[in-house]
C-alpha positions, 0 to 999 in steps of 0.5 A: 500500500502507498499510504501508512500511518506513522502518528495520529495527532489528537487535540492537546490539553488547553492552556490553564489561562484559556477561557474555553467557549463553543461559539455558534456560527450562523448555521448552528455549528459550534467552533471551539474557541479559547480566549486569553485576557490581560489581568486588568479586567478592562476591554482590549483590542483583540488578536484573532487566530483561526487554525486547522492545526489545533489551537492548543498544540505545541506545533502552533505554539499559540498558547505561548504566543497568547502569553506574549500578546496578553503581556502587550495588552491584547486579548487573544482569541484562538479557534479551531476551524470548522471540522478540526479537533474540538470544533463541530461541522464538516472537515473541508478546507476553504469553503466556510472560512469567510462566513465563519471568520465574520461570525467569530468576529461578530461574537468577539465584538459582543463580549465585555472584554472587547473594545470592538477593534480586531486584528487577524493573523496566522501562518500557512492555512491560518494565514489563509483564514486571515485573508478570509476574515479580511474578505468577510468585510466585518467592520471591526477588523482594522488590520491583518498580518497574513504570514507565509501564505497566499490569497489564492492558496486554495487554487493550488491546494484543492484545485489544479490548473495543470495545463497552466501551472505545475501541479503540487503533490506536496499540496495533496500530501497535506490534504490527506494528512490534515483534512480527512477528519477532525484529527491530523496524521503523519503518514508515509506516502510512497508517491512512486509506487502507485497512481494518485487515485489509488493512493487516495483510495488507500488513504480512504481505506485506512483513515476514511474519506478525505472529501477535499482530495476527492473534490480536487480530483474531480475539479482538475478534470475541467481545471476551473479556478477555485475561489473560496471568496465568492464576490469578496476576493481580497484583491478587490475588497481589501481596505485595511492595513496589511503586513505581508509576511513572507520567508524566502525559503518557502517555495510552496507558498512564498511565490503566491504571497509575493504576488499578492504584495505586488498586486496591491502595490500596483494599485493607485489607491490602496497601495499605501495600506500595504507593508512587507516583512520578508525574512531569510527563513523557511516556511516553518520559520527556521533561519538561514543563519541557523543552518547547521546549528541543529535542533537547538535553533529549531523553535519546534524543538527548543524552548529557548529558540521558541521564546526568542522567536516569540519575542521577535516575531510576535513583537513585530505583529504586536507593534503593527496591531498597536499602531493600527488598532490602538493608535500607538505611533512607532518610535520611528516611521514604519518602513514600507518594506523590511527585507533580510539579505542572506549572509548580510542582514536586514534592509529597509526601503520604500519599495520592494523590490528595491532599485536594481541593475540587471546583471546578465549571465549567458548560458554557455556550453563546452565539452562537459558539465557543468556548463558555464555562466558568463558575461558574454554569450557563445558566438555559435548557436547550439542546442543542449538536449536532455531526456525526461523519463517519467519513470525515472524523474529527477528526485527532489533533494528533500522528502515531501514533508521537508519542503515546509522546513527546507532550511532545517533540512537544508539539502546539499544538491551537488549530486544532481549535477551528475544526472544526464537529465539535469543541465547545470551552468556555473560561474567561475569562483566570484572575485567579489560579492554579488548582492541581489534582491528580487526575482532572477529571470531566465529567458530561453527558447526550449523545444520539446517533443511531447505536446507539453513539458514541465521546466524547472529552474533552480538557482544555487550557491556552490561553496568552495568545498562543493556544497551546493545550496538552493536559493531560488526556484522557478517552474513552468508548463510549456505547451504547443499553444504557449510555444517554446519561448520561456521567460521565467521569473524565479522565486524572490530572494535577497541574498549575497553570493560571497567571494570564492563561491559560484552561482549555478543554474540548473534546468530540468523537467521534474522535481519529484515528489514535491511536484507531480511528474509530467507524463511525457504526453499531453495527458492529465498528470494527475490521472493519466497512465500513459507515460513516455520519455520526452526530449527537450532542447535548450538553445544557447549562444548568439544574440537570442541564446538563453540567459539569466538576469539577476537584479543586482542591488547596492545595500544601504548598510550591513546591520548584522552578519546573519 
């Protein structure tokens, strides 16, 4: 069987400081809600978090965050979303959160400990519930801090426009483990041994029906856009201050979150309501500066690291809500964007990405891999070819769970350069630092023998000892309709490539099991059983040859060496 249970997560004991309530929604379903109050007995502004991961769990650490927010003078409300842990109702992601967010805030405003002003925040799925509450339009919601999430998270989680976007197996992996019933599961899923349909069936036989996964399989047939907001999509209805909170080393969700940031900053009217905080950390919050430090720097495993994280990160959230809920002006004006440069430190600017100059590297060939990245193109135009075999895909450099804690398990990817189905291009060792901030862009012409293909591009830092670390990712679907002209903006990062290191670019057609394998035909990668190898060719050299452009920046100051 491709699905086996390692551990079952049930509701953990609530904090002794939590006042528990069952709060009725408009349809009568009751949601388990914990309230944490300061000790002064007066009404306060409220911070609301609605999570699917157990409001009392060590994993969410909300009981610890609650104590910090209480000390800052906020009432703190944590809720299990519908169908999860202690809450009633159907276990189904996305569908109810706009209405349930509104109803929960309405309940809060009727309580004597509430002054009628609410801020909403949360990470990952409960970053989505933050956006859902914003979309609800409740007038008591005055500010929000959605963290490591994206407004359209549901579109890749329970839907897949697989002919336009590379489908995520990591998303389906989460559905089966989190959204089958009111509990949670840590499962061993071997995506290589069976079809997606059979794995979902095996999970159904083991732990029950996951309606979200079943619905996803039905939804991908017509590839309709999944929108849980109705006519309240946040792109068009957000009128409150937002602190967009992203981490560079989160290839699963940071691209969506940075797309949200760019959207709002493109609007003439509401753009000044939006602020950015972007860190050199992964989805789970593990820091680039702590790579190699082990469990003692992991906030999920270390009390010391957790306490430090709460002081810094919850401190930033509380400062934002103090300003926008309580009218407390910061000691210094809040910068529009605050972003961390790997191996340097924090920077601030009035826009992100900051002003930059294009630094162009041409993809060049010689007799053996790795090929080269150089400032001038090869004079002669040629093609480099690789074969994608869906029965032997390029493996992801971490297991499927580790996509969410990438830096805690930061992979050394040097061995990928040895594969014939991976093209690698590398600079000479750098004679000076290169600092960039924004999206590296790959421009290339790629031909392919199948009706469509996947293209993955990965930017890596090759250390003097050969250690090869990923720093930016990109992925695209090429079809006969789109043609082979590719302009691929890789994921955002702000990073220093240091003297003596090399910049490397890798191009391939699979990244399994993080992403579903292209079948080598024109079929649906979720459902087709027809698979065949396909050939891709990359044009290099000459005026139109493939090139990589980095947005090079000059740093204002170097505040720390993290």
